[in-house]
C-alpha angles and dihedrals in degrees: 000000000000091000091050091052091048091051091048090053093047093046091048091052089043092055092054099047098066089051090050092049091051090049091050091049094050097040093058090198138089092222109127093017126113116210091194090054092050092050092046091054091043092054090042089060090048088055091047092051092046090050089059092052094050094044104097093195091053094045091050088058100033092122089063097033102040092118093070091058090042092060092047090053093044091053090046089055092048092052088047090055090049090052091051090050090049091059092044090051091047089058090049090051090053091051091051093053 
């Protein structure tokens, strides 16, 4: 049950990140974005991924449980894209001012 709830959490977060990336891309501004929040989430996913690698029970069953790590990595990549867009949008904001 704990694994199911973890997957549900990761999938829920994962569904929201692509929408956030699209919004950042279209907005072309950093207004309303928090760089500290993005980095906190980014490092949180690093910790989540690392926790899987140091968990001996998980690593022993990684062939059956690979999808959990997959969603952590996918979310990590999405937050990474959002961070890249933040810096792009910051440059666009400077050009506007």
